[in-house]
C-alpha positions as a Markdown table, in Angstrom:
| # | Residue | x | y | z |
|---|---|---|---|---|
| 1 | Met | 50.7 | -21.3 | 22.3 |
| 2 | Lys | 49.7 | -19.8 | 25.6 |
| 3 | Thr | 46.5 | -17.7 | 25.4 |
| 4 | Asn | 46.3 | -14.4 | 27.2 |
| 5 | Lys | 43.6 | -14.3 | 29.9 |
| 6 | Trp | 42.1 | -11.1 | 28.4 |
| 7 | Val | 41.8 | -12.7 | 25.0 |
| 8 | Ala | 40.5 | -15.9 | 26.5 |
| 9 | Ser | 37.8 | -14.1 | 28.6 |
| 10 | Ser | 36.8 | -12.1 | 25.5 |
| 11 | Gln | 36.5 | -15.3 | 23.5 |
| 12 | His | 34.3 | -16.9 | 26.1 |
| 13 | Leu | 32.0 | -13.8 | 26.3 |
| 14 | Tyr | 31.8 | -13.4 | 22.6 |
| 15 | Arg | 30.9 | -17.0 | 22.0 |
| 16 | Trp | 28.0 | -16.6 | 24.5 |
| 17 | Leu | 26.9 | -13.3 | 22.8 |
| 18 | Leu | 26.8 | -15.1 | 19.4 |
| 19 | His | 23.8 | -17.1 | 20.8 |
| 20 | Leu | 21.8 | -13.8 | 20.5 |
| 21 | Tyr | 21.7 | -14.3 | 16.7 |
| 22 | Pro | 19.0 | -16.4 | 15.1 |
| 23 | Lys | 19.8 | -20.1 | 14.8 |
| 24 | Thr | 19.9 | -20.0 | 11.0 |
| 25 | Tyr | 22.4 | -17.2 | 11.0 |
| 26 | Arg | 24.6 | -18.8 | 13.6 |
| 27 | Thr | 24.7 | -22.1 | 11.6 |
| 28 | Ile | 26.2 | -20.2 | 8.6 |
| 29 | Tyr | 28.4 | -17.5 | 10.2 |
| 30 | Glu | 29.2 | -18.4 | 13.8 |
| 31 | Ala | 32.6 | -20.1 | 13.2 |
| 32 | Glu | 33.8 | -17.4 | 10.8 |
| 33 | Met | 32.7 | -14.6 | 13.2 |
| 34 | Phe | 34.4 | -16.2 | 16.2 |
| 35 | His | 37.7 | -16.7 | 14.4 |
| 36 | Leu | 37.7 | -13.1 | 13.1 |
| 37 | Phe | 37.0 | -11.8 | 16.6 |
| 38 | Thr | 39.8 | -13.9 | 18.0 |
| 39 | Asp | 42.3 | -12.5 | 15.5 |
| 40 | Gln | 41.1 | -8.9 | 16.3 |
| 41 | Cys | 41.5 | -9.5 | 20.0 |
| 42 | Arg | 45.1 | -10.8 | 19.7 |
| 43 | Glu | 46.0 | -7.9 | 17.4 |
| 44 | Ala | 44.4 | -5.3 | 19.7 |
| 45 | Tyr | 46.1 | -6.7 | 22.8 |
| 46 | Lys | 49.4 | -6.8 | 21.0 |
| 47 | Gln | 49.2 | -3.2 | 19.9 |
| 48 | Arg | 47.6 | -1.5 | 23.0 |
| 49 | Gly | 47.2 | -4.1 | 25.7 |
| 50 | Arg | 44.0 | -4.1 | 27.8 |
| 51 | Leu | 43.0 | -0.7 | 26.5 |
| 52 | Gly | 43.0 | -2.1 | 23.0 |
| 53 | Ile | 40.7 | -4.9 | 24.1 |
| 54 | Leu | 38.3 | -2.4 | 25.7 |
| 55 | Phe | 38.2 | -0.3 | 22.5 |
| 56 | Leu | 37.6 | -3.4 | 20.4 |
| 57 | Trp | 34.7 | -4.4 | 22.7 |
| 58 | Phe | 33.2 | -0.9 | 22.4 |
| 59 | Arg | 33.0 | -1.3 | 18.6 |
| 60 | Thr | 32.0 | -4.9 | 18.7 |
| 61 | Leu | 29.0 | -4.3 | 21.0 |
| 62 | Ile | 27.6 | -1.5 | 18.9 |
| 63 | Asp | 27.9 | -3.6 | 15.7 |
| 64 | Leu | 26.6 | -6.7 | 17.4 |
| 65 | Gly | 23.5 | -4.9 | 18.8 |
| 66 | Ile | 22.6 | -3.5 | 15.3 |
| 67 | Thr | 23.1 | -6.8 | 13.5 |
| 68 | Val | 21.3 | -8.9 | 16.0 |
| 69 | Ile | 18.2 | -6.7 | 15.7 |
| 70 | Arg | 18.4 | -6.7 | 12.0 |
| 71 | Glu | 18.9 | -10.5 | 11.6 |
| 72 | His | 16.0 | -11.2 | 14.0 |
| 73 | Leu | 13.8 | -8.9 | 11.9 |
| 74 | Ile | 14.9 | -10.5 | 8.7 |
| 75 | Asp | 14.6 | -14.2 | 9.7 |
| 76 | Pro | 11.0 | -15.4 | 9.4 |
| 77 | His | 11.7 | -18.1 | 11.9 |
| 78 | Ser | 13.0 | -15.8 | 14.6 |
| 79 | Lys | 11.0 | -15.0 | 17.8 |
| 80 | Val | 11.4 | -11.3 | 17.8 |
| 81 | Gly | 10.1 | -9.8 | 14.6 |
| 82 | Leu | 9.4 | -10.3 | 10.9 |
| 83 | Leu | 10.4 | -8.7 | 7.6 |
| 84 | Glu | 9.9 | -11.4 | 5.1 |
| 85 | Ala | 7.7 | -14.4 | 4.8 |
| 86 | Val | 8.6 | -18.0 | 4.0 |
| 87 | Pro | 7.6 | -18.7 | 0.3 |
| 88 | Asn | 4.3 | -20.7 | -0.1 |
| 89 | Ala | 3.7 | -20.7 | 3.6 |
| 90 | Pro | 1.3 | -18.9 | 5.9 |
| 91 | Leu | 2.6 | -15.8 | 7.6 |
| 92 | Pro | 3.5 | -16.6 | 11.3 |
| 93 | Trp | 1.1 | -15.2 | 13.8 |
| 94 | Lys | 3.7 | -12.7 | 15.1 |
| 95 | Gly | 3.7 | -11.2 | 11.6 |
| 96 | Val | -0.1 | -11.3 | 11.4 |
| 97 | Leu | -0.2 | -9.2 | 14.6 |
| 98 | Leu | 2.1 | -6.6 | 13.1 |
| 99 | Val | 0.0 | -6.5 | 9.9 |
| 100 | Leu | -3.2 | -5.9 | 11.9 |
| 101 | Ile | -1.9 | -2.9 | 13.9 |
| 102 | Pro | -3.2 | -0.2 | 11.4 |
| 103 | Gly | -6.5 | -1.9 | 11.0 |
| 104 | Leu | -7.0 | -2.2 | 14.8 |
| 105 | Val | -6.3 | 1.6 | 15.1 |
| 106 | Phe | -9.1 | 2.4 | 12.6 |
| 107 | Phe | -11.5 | -0.3 | 13.9 |
| 108 | Val | -11.2 | 0.9 | 17.5 |
| 109 | Ser | -11.4 | 4.6 | 16.5 |
| 110 | Gln | -14.6 | 3.8 | 14.4 |
| 111 | Val | -16.2 | 2.1 | 17.3 |
| 112 | Val | -15.4 | 5.1 | 19.6 |
| 113 | Gln | -16.7 | 7.4 | 16.9 |
| 114 | Leu | -20.1 | 5.6 | 16.8 |
| 115 | Thr | -20.5 | 5.4 | 20.6 |
| 116 | Ser | -19.5 | 8.9 | 21.5 |
| 117 | Thr | -19.4 | 12.5 | 20.3 |
| 118 | Lys | -15.6 | 12.4 | 19.9 |
| 119 | Asp | -14.1 | 12.6 | 16.4 |
| 120 | Trp | -11.6 | 9.8 | 17.0 |
| 121 | Tyr | -12.0 | 8.2 | 13.6 |
| 122 | Phe | -11.3 | 11.5 | 11.8 |
| 123 | Leu | -8.2 | 12.0 | 13.9 |
| 124 | Ala | -7.0 | 8.6 | 12.8 |
| 125 | Phe | -8.0 | 9.4 | 9.2 |
| 126 | Tyr | -5.8 | 12.5 | 9.0 |
| 127 | Arg | -2.9 | 11.5 | 11.2 |
| 128 | Ala | -2.4 | 7.7 | 11.5 |
| 129 | Gly | -0.7 | 7.3 | 8.1 |
| 130 | Tyr | 2.2 | 9.6 | 9.1 |
| 131 | Phe | 2.8 | 7.9 | 12.4 |
| 132 | Leu | 2.4 | 4.3 | 11.3 |
| 133 | Ile | 4.9 | 4.7 | 8.4 |
| 134 | Leu | 7.7 | 5.9 | 10.7 |
| 135 | Pro | 8.6 | 2.4 | 12.2 |
| 136 | Val | 8.4 | 1.0 | 8.6 |
| 137 | Leu | 10.9 | 3.5 | 7.3 |
| 138 | Leu | 13.2 | 3.0 | 10.4 |
| 139 | Val | 13.3 | -0.8 | 9.8 |
| 140 | Trp | 13.8 | -0.2 | 6.0 |
| 141 | Trp | 16.7 | 2.1 | 6.8 |
| 142 | Leu | 18.3 | -0.4 | 9.2 |
| 143 | Thr | 17.9 | -3.5 | 7.2 |
| 144 | Arg | 17.6 | -2.2 | 3.6 |
| 145 | Arg | 14.5 | -4.5 | 3.3 |
| 146 | Phe | 10.9 | -3.4 | 3.2 |
| 147 | Pro | 8.9 | -5.3 | 5.8 |
| 148 | Val | 5.7 | -7.3 | 5.0 |
| 149 | Trp | 3.9 | -5.5 | 7.8 |
| 150 | Gly | 4.8 | -2.2 | 6.1 |
| 151 | Phe | 2.4 | -2.7 | 3.1 |
| 152 | Val | -0.7 | -1.6 | 4.9 |
| 153 | Pro | 0.9 | 1.6 | 6.3 |
| 154 | Leu | 2.3 | 2.3 | 2.8 |
| 155 | Gly | -1.2 | 2.1 | 1.3 |
| 156 | Leu | -2.7 | 4.2 | 4.1 |
| 157 | Leu | -0.1 | 6.9 | 3.7 |
| 158 | Tyr | -0.8 | 7.0 | -0.1 |
| 159 | Ala | -4.5 | 7.5 | 0.6 |
| 160 | Thr | -3.7 | 10.2 | 3.2 |
| 161 | Leu | -1.5 | 12.1 | 0.8 |
| 162 | Leu | -4.0 | 11.7 | -2.0 |
| 163 | Asp | -6.7 | 13.2 | 0.2 |
| 164 | Tyr | -4.4 | 16.1 | 1.1 |
| 165 | Ser | -3.6 | 16.8 | -2.5 |
| 166 | Gln | -7.3 | 17.5 | -3.2 |
| 167 | Arg | -6.9 | 20.5 | -0.9 |
| 168 | Leu | -3.6 | 21.7 | -2.3 |
| 169 | Gln | -3.6 | 25.2 | -3.8 |
| 170 | Leu | -1.6 | 25.1 | -7.0 |
| 171 | Glu | -1.2 | 28.9 | -7.0 |
| 172 | Ser | 1.2 | 28.5 | -4.0 |
| 173 | Leu | 3.6 | 26.3 | -6.1 |
| 174 | Pro | 6.4 | 27.8 | -8.2 |
| 175 | Ile | 6.0 | 27.8 | -12.0 |
| 176 | Ile | 2.9 | 25.7 | -11.8 |
| 177 | Gly | 1.2 | 28.3 | -9.7 |
| 178 | Trp | 1.6 | 30.9 | -12.4 |
| 179 | Trp | 0.0 | 28.7 | -15.1 |
| 180 | Ser | -2.9 | 27.8 | -12.8 |
| 181 | Thr | -3.8 | 31.5 | -12.1 |
| 182 | His | -3.2 | 33.0 | -15.5 |
| 183 | Glu | -6.7 | 33.4 | -16.8 |
| 184 | Ala | -5.7 | 34.1 | -20.4 |
| 185 | Leu | -4.3 | 30.6 | -20.9 |
| 186 | Glu | -6.4 | 28.2 | -22.9 |
| 187 | Leu | -6.1 | 24.6 | -23.9 |
| 188 | Phe | -8.0 | 23.2 | -26.9 |
| 189 | Gly | -9.9 | 26.5 | -26.9 |
| 190 | Ile | -11.0 | 26.0 | -23.3 |
| 191 | Lys | -10.1 | 28.5 | -20.6 |
| 192 | Met | -8.3 | 26.7 | -17.8 |
| 193 | Arg | -9.5 | 27.3 | -14.3 |
| 194 | Thr | -7.5 | 26.6 | -11.2 |
| 195 | Tyr | -9.1 | 23.2 | -10.4 |
| 196 | Thr | -8.9 | 22.2 | -14.1 |
| 197 | Trp | -5.1 | 22.8 | -14.0 |
| 198 | Arg | -4.9 | 20.7 | -10.9 |
| 199 | Asp | -6.7 | 17.8 | -12.5 |
| 200 | Leu | -4.7 | 18.1 | -15.7 |
| 201 | Phe | -1.4 | 18.2 | -13.8 |
| 202 | Ala | -2.3 | 15.2 | -11.6 |
| 203 | Ser | -3.8 | 13.1 | -14.4 |
| 204 | Thr | -0.8 | 13.7 | -16.7 |
| 205 | Leu | 1.7 | 12.8 | -13.9 |
| 206 | Cys | -0.3 | 9.6 | -13.2 |
| 207 | Leu | -0.4 | 8.7 | -16.9 |
| 208 | Ile | 3.4 | 9.1 | -17.2 |
| 209 | Leu | 4.1 | 7.0 | -14.2 |
| 210 | Leu | 1.6 | 4.4 | -15.3 |
| 211 | Gly | 3.3 | 4.2 | -18.7 |
| 212 | Ile | 6.7 | 3.6 | -17.0 |
| 213 | Leu | 5.4 | 0.9 | -14.7 |
| 214 | Ile | 3.4 | -0.9 | -17.4 |
| 215 | Arg | 6.5 | -0.9 | -19.7 |
| 216 | Tyr | 8.5 | -2.3 | -16.7 |
| 217 | Gly | 5.9 | -5.0 | -16.0 |
| 218 | Leu | 5.8 | -6.0 | -19.7 |
| 219 | Gln | 9.6 | -6.3 | -19.8 |
| 220 | Arg | 9.7 | -8.5 | -16.7 |
| 221 | Gly | 6.8 | -10.6 | -17.8 |
| 222 | Gln | 4.5 | -9.6 | -14.9 |
| 223 | Ile | 1.5 | -8.6 | -16.9 |
| 224 | Ser | -0.3 | -11.7 | -18.0 |
| 225 | Arg | -3.3 | -12.0 | -20.4 |
| 226 | Ser | -5.7 | -11.9 | -17.5 |
| 227 | Ala | -4.1 | -8.7 | -16.2 |
| 228 | Arg | -4.3 | -7.1 | -19.6 |
| 229 | Arg | -8.0 | -8.0 | -19.8 |
| 230 | Trp | -8.7 | -6.4 | -16.4 |
| 231 | Leu | -6.6 | -3.3 | -17.4 |
| 232 | Gly | -8.7 | -3.1 | -20.6 |
| 233 | Met | -11.9 | -3.3 | -18.6 |
| 234 | Tyr | -10.7 | -0.5 | -16.3 |
| 235 | Ala | -10.0 | 1.7 | -19.3 |
| 236 | Leu | -13.3 | 0.9 | -20.9 |
| 237 | Leu | -15.2 | 1.7 | -17.7 |
| 238 | Phe | -13.3 | 5.0 | -17.5 |
| 239 | Val | -14.3 | 6.0 | -21.0 |
| 240 | Leu | -17.9 | 4.9 | -20.4 |
| 241 | Arg | -18.0 | 6.8 | -17.2 |
| 242 | Ile | -17.3 | 10.0 | -19.1 |
| 243 | Val | -19.9 | 9.1 | -21.7 |
| 244 | Val | -22.6 | 8.3 | -19.1 |
| 245 | Ala | -21.8 | 11.6 | -17.3 |
| 246 | Gly | -22.1 | 13.5 | -20.5 |
| 247 | Tyr | -25.4 | 11.9 | -21.4 |
| 248 | His | -26.7 | 12.5 | -17.9 |
| 249 | Ser | -26.1 | 16.2 | -18.2 |
| 250 | Trp | -27.2 | 16.5 | -21.9 |
| 251 | Gly | -30.1 | 18.9 | -21.1 |
| 252 | Trp | -27.8 | 21.4 | -19.3 |
| 253 | Trp | -25.8 | 22.5 | -22.4 |
| 254 | Val | -26.9 | 25.5 | -24.3 |
| 255 | Phe | -24.0 | 25.9 | -26.8 |
| 256 | Pro | -21.7 | 23.3 | -28.3 |
| 257 | Glu | -18.8 | 25.1 | -26.5 |
| 258 | Asp | -20.5 | 24.2 | -23.2 |
| 259 | Ala | -20.6 | 20.5 | -24.1 |
| 260 | Arg | -16.9 | 20.5 | -25.1 |
| 261 | Lys | -15.9 | 22.3 | -22.0 |
| 262 | Tyr | -18.0 | 20.0 | -19.8 |
| 263 | Leu | -16.7 | 16.8 | -21.3 |
| 264 | Phe | -13.1 | 18.0 | -21.1 |
| 265 | Glu | -13.3 | 19.0 | -17.5 |
| 266 | Thr | -15.3 | 15.8 | -16.6 |
| 267 | Ala | -12.6 | 13.7 | -18.2 |
| 268 | Leu | -9.9 | 15.5 | -16.2 |
| 269 | Trp | -11.9 | 15.1 | -13.0 |
| 270 | Tyr | -12.5 | 11.4 | -13.5 |
| 271 | Gly | -8.9 | 11.0 | -14.4 |
| 272 | Tyr | -7.9 | 12.7 | -11.2 |
| 273 | Asp | -10.4 | 10.5 | -9.3 |
| 274 | Ser | -9.5 | 7.1 | -10.9 |
| 275 | Leu | -5.9 | 7.1 | -12.1 |
| 276 | Pro | -4.2 | 7.4 | -8.7 |
| 277 | Phe | -5.8 | 4.1 | -7.6 |
| 278 | Leu | -4.7 | 2.4 | -10.8 |
| 279 | Leu | -1.2 | 3.8 | -10.2 |
| 280 | Leu | -1.2 | 2.3 | -6.7 |
| 281 | Val | -2.1 | -1.1 | -8.2 |
| 282 | Phe | 1.0 | -1.0 | -10.4 |
| 283 | Ile | 3.1 | 0.2 | -7.6 |
| 284 | Gly | 2.1 | -2.9 | -5.7 |
| 285 | Met | 3.3 | -4.9 | -8.7 |
| 286 | Leu | 6.9 | -3.8 | -7.9 |
| 287 | Phe | 6.7 | -5.9 | -4.7 |
| 288 | Ala | 4.7 | -8.8 | -6.2 |
| 289 | Arg | 7.8 | -10.7 | -7.7 |
| 290 | Lys | 9.2 | -11.1 | -4.2 |
| 291 | Tyr | 6.1 | -11.0 | -1.9 |
| 292 | Glu | 3.4 | -12.3 | -4.4 |
| 293 | Gly | -0.1 | -12.0 | -2.9 |
| 294 | Phe | 1.1 | -10.1 | 0.2 |
| 295 | Ser | 1.4 | -7.0 | -2.1 |
| 296 | Phe | -2.4 | -6.9 | -2.0 |
| 297 | Leu | -2.0 | -5.5 | 1.6 |
| 298 | Val | -1.0 | -2.2 | 0.0 |
| 299 | Leu | -4.5 | -1.9 | -1.5 |
| 300 | Leu | -6.1 | -2.9 | 1.8 |
| 301 | Gly | -4.2 | 0.0 | 3.4 |
| 302 | Tyr | -5.6 | 2.3 | 0.7 |
| 303 | Leu | -9.1 | 1.1 | 1.3 |
| 304 | Leu | -8.8 | 1.2 | 5.1 |
| 305 | Pro | -9.5 | 4.9 | 5.8 |
| 306 | Thr | -12.5 | 5.0 | 3.3 |
| 307 | Ile | -15.3 | 7.1 | 4.8 |
| 308 | Ile | -18.4 | 5.0 | 4.5 |
| 309 | Phe | -20.6 | 7.5 | 6.2 |
| 310 | Gly | -19.8 | 10.9 | 7.7 |
| 311 | Arg | -20.9 | 12.2 | 11.0 |
| 312 | Tyr | -24.4 | 11.1 | 12.0 |
| 313 | Gly | -26.6 | 14.0 | 12.8 |
| 314 | Ala | -29.9 | 15.8 | 12.3 |
| 315 | Trp | -29.3 | 16.1 | 8.5 |
| 316 | Ser | -29.1 | 12.3 | 8.2 |
| 317 | Asp | -31.5 | 11.1 | 10.9 |
| 318 | Tyr | -33.9 | 9.7 | 8.2 |
| 319 | Leu | -31.4 | 6.8 | 8.0 |
| 320 | Pro | -31.8 | 4.5 | 11.0 |
| 321 | Phe | -28.7 | 4.6 | 13.2 |
| 322 | Tyr | -28.4 | 0.8 | 13.5 |
| 323 | Ile | -28.3 | 0.4 | 9.7 |
| 324 | Val | -25.5 | 3.0 | 9.4 |
| 325 | Ser | -23.6 | 1.3 | 12.3 |
| 326 | Val | -23.9 | -2.2 | 10.9 |
| 327 | Ala | -22.7 | -1.2 | 7.5 |
| 328 | Val | -19.8 | 0.9 | 8.8 |
| 329 | Leu | -18.6 | -1.7 | 11.3 |
| 330 | Ala | -19.0 | -4.5 | 8.8 |
| 331 | Tyr | -16.8 | -2.7 | 6.2 |
| 332 | Arg | -14.2 | -1.7 | 8.8 |
| 333 | Phe | -14.1 | -5.2 | 10.3 |
| 334 | Ile | -13.7 | -6.9 | 6.9 |
| 335 | Val | -11.0 | -4.6 | 5.5 |
| 336 | Ala | -9.1 | -4.0 | 8.7 |
| 337 | Leu | -9.2 | -7.5 | 10.2 |
| 338 | Leu | -10.8 | -10.3 | 8.2 |
| 339 | Ala | -9.2 | -9.7 | 4.8 |
| 340 | Pro | -5.6 | -9.2 | 6.1 |
| 341 | Ile | -5.8 | -12.3 | 8.3 |
| 342 | Trp | -7.3 | -14.5 | 5.5 |
| 343 | Leu | -4.7 | -13.2 | 3.0 |
| 344 | Val | -1.6 | -13.7 | 5.1 |
| 345 | Arg | -2.6 | -17.0 | 6.5 |
| 346 | Ala | -3.4 | -18.5 | 3.2 |
| 347 | Ala | -0.6 | -20.7 | 1.7 |
| 348 | Ser | -1.6 | -21.6 | -1.9 |
| 349 | Val | -2.3 | -19.3 | -4.8 |
| 350 | Pro | -6.0 | -20.2 | -5.2 |
| 351 | Ser | -6.7 | -19.6 | -1.5 |
| 352 | Arg | -4.9 | -16.3 | -1.6 |
| 353 | Gln | -6.9 | -15.3 | -4.7 |
| 354 | Arg | -10.1 | -16.0 | -2.8 |
| 355 | Ala | -8.7 | -14.2 | 0.3 |
| 356 | Ala | -8.0 | -11.1 | -1.8 |
| 357 | Ala | -11.3 | -11.1 | -3.8 |
| 358 | Ile | -14.1 | -12.3 | -1.6 |
| 359 | Pro | -13.7 | -10.1 | 1.6 |
| 360 | Val | -13.1 | -6.9 | -0.4 |
| 361 | Ala | -16.1 | -7.6 | -2.6 |
| 362 | Ile | -18.3 | -8.1 | 0.4 |
| 363 | Ala | -16.9 | -4.9 | 1.9 |
| 364 | Ile | -17.6 | -2.9 | -1.3 |
| 365 | Leu | -21.2 | -4.3 | -1.3 |
| 366 | Cys | -21.7 | -3.1 | 2.3 |
| 367 | Gln | -20.6 | 0.3 | 1.2 |
| 368 | Leu | -22.7 | 0.3 | -1.9 |
| 369 | Ser | -25.8 | -1.0 | -0.1 |
| 370 | Leu | -25.6 | 1.9 | 2.4 |
| 371 | Asn | -25.2 | 4.4 | -0.3 |
| 372 | Leu | -28.1 | 3.0 | -2.3 |
| 373 | Phe | -30.2 | 3.2 | 0.8 |
| 374 | His | -29.1 | 6.8 | 1.2 |
| 375 | Trp | -29.7 | 7.7 | -2.4 |
| 376 | Asn | -33.2 | 6.2 | -2.3 |
| 377 | Phe | -34.2 | 9.0 | 0.2 |
| 378 | Leu | -32.8 | 11.6 | -2.2 |
| 379 | Glu | -35.3 | 10.4 | -4.9 |
| 380 | Met | -32.6 | 9.9 | -7.5 |
| 381 | Thr | -33.3 | 8.7 | -11.1 |
| 382 | Arg | -32.1 | 5.5 | -12.5 |
| 383 | Leu | -29.4 | 7.3 | -14.4 |
| 384 | Asp | -28.3 | 9.0 | -11.3 |
| 385 | Tyr | -27.8 | 5.6 | -9.7 |
| 386 | Val | -25.7 | 4.4 | -12.7 |
| 387 | Val | -23.5 | 7.5 | -12.5 |
| 388 | Asn | -22.9 | 7.0 | -8.8 |
| 389 | Val | -22.4 | 3.2 | -9.0 |
| 390 | Trp | -19.8 | 3.5 | -11.8 |
| 391 | Gly | -17.0 | 4.4 | -9.4 |
| 392 | Tyr | -17.6 | 1.1 | -7.5 |
| 393 | Leu | -17.3 | -0.8 | -10.7 |
| 394 | Met | -14.0 | 0.8 | -11.5 |
| 395 | Thr | -12.7 | 0.0 | -8.0 |
| 396 | Ala | -13.8 | -3.7 | -8.5 |
| 397 | Ala | -12.0 | -3.8 | -11.9 |
| 398 | Gly | -8.8 | -2.3 | -10.3 |
| 399 | Leu | -8.9 | -5.0 | -7.5 |
| 400 | Gly | -9.4 | -7.7 | -10.2 |
| 401 | Leu | -6.3 | -6.3 | -12.0 |
| 402 | Ala | -4.4 | -6.4 | -8.7 |
| 403 | Val | -5.3 | -10.1 | -8.2 |
| 404 | Ala | -4.2 | -10.9 | -11.7 |
| 405 | Leu | -0.9 | -9.0 | -11.3 |
| 406 | Tyr | 0.1 | -10.2 | -7.8 |
| 407 | Leu | -1.4 | -13.8 | -7.9 |
| 408 | Pro | -1.4 | -15.0 | -11.5 |
| 409 | Ala | -3.2 | -18.3 | -11.9 |
| 410 | Glu | -0.7 | -19.3 | -14.6 |
| 411 | Lys | 2.4 | -17.9 | -16.3 |
| 412 | Asp | 1.8 | -16.0 | -19.5 |
| 413 | Ser | 3.8 | -18.0 | -22.1 |
| 414 | Thr | 3.9 | -15.1 | -24.6 |
| 415 | Val | 5.7 | -12.8 | -22.2 |
| 416 | Leu | 8.9 | -14.1 | -20.8 |
| 417 | Ser | 11.3 | -12.3 | -18.5 |
| 418 | Pro | 15.0 | -12.0 | -19.6 |
| 419 | Pro | 16.2 | -14.9 | -17.4 |
| 420 | Glu | 13.4 | -17.1 | -18.8 |
| 421 | Leu | 14.4 | -16.0 | -22.4 |
| 422 | Ala | 18.0 | -17.0 | -21.7 |
| 423 | Ala | 16.9 | -20.4 | -20.3 |
| 424 | Ala | 14.6 | -21.0 | -23.3 |
| 425 | Ala | 17.4 | -20.1 | -25.7 |
| 426 | Glu | 19.7 | -22.7 | -24.1 |
């Protein structure tokens, strides 16, 4: 059959355009796409002639431009971008560079903060999370897949919103605002103040979401024995933190009502301080089945904007500037650059476990050492030290839980997912 020259030219051009797709995609779909386009060309020319061919090309170029970008982002072996990693293989360096972008922003801003009078770090602290999440959401919308390099911005945005929530005035919210400002309302015989309502609301919401995620993880067999032990340790440290704080302030209480009120408010405050981090650990679990240890990048994003030391000035000149600089830059370098590179370039589970645990442990020790040096000048008692160090212990327990959830050393034989139960039954 004689082929029309418009159809033949369109076929030749379309076959050339198909080379814009990744090689893996072309191997599977090239022949099918070419035959479909040929049929569409013949039908368009038959109905509307050359005008039909032009309208077909208009639709085809739009669709081809979108799908080419999407497939290059999805394909780990492509040269343009990266969404997913090859299982049990290091992340390609193109992906590593994308992962490092948020950390580089904070590391550079921290260096500028230390070497000038400009507040570049605090500008990044309050604004970077909103801007860095935008390309992640755009890629997610275009491809319906969450990119690996989006985990750090996700954790960073979570930390930014959590910091913002501490300044949120509940009285400005509908319904909740009325409860938080009504002085006659009491709970367990304790008059609820505005910040107490805030802590109660946030802690209750976190507990509900945690219950849902823990149940989900148990049903899918993602919470191993090791993870349960770490979770139990986190809960024990939380309870002991309240007990230690109560013992620390024992001499302040005059009446039993004061002790009950103090313990209640302390429990709510520590819940508001500790439960969001635990919730983020279990949010990362939602990605762990597909991305495994790369989910730990969410927590690195959360730790990234941590303020190790505020503005250096006359009030803090008793601390040598070089000590503050070394501690701050060491923490920022480890969390922003060293830990992500080590984690995403590791291939085996044991090496990823070390990459997730060792750098972050060193970073926390840097932060703790600087604070101990600072507290020493404040002439704090030993019990004061214990109260202040307790938060670091809970963070360490939460990170241990994350390693156990995202990078289990062995499968828990007592908790099987539904597909595994079906296989075992057969």
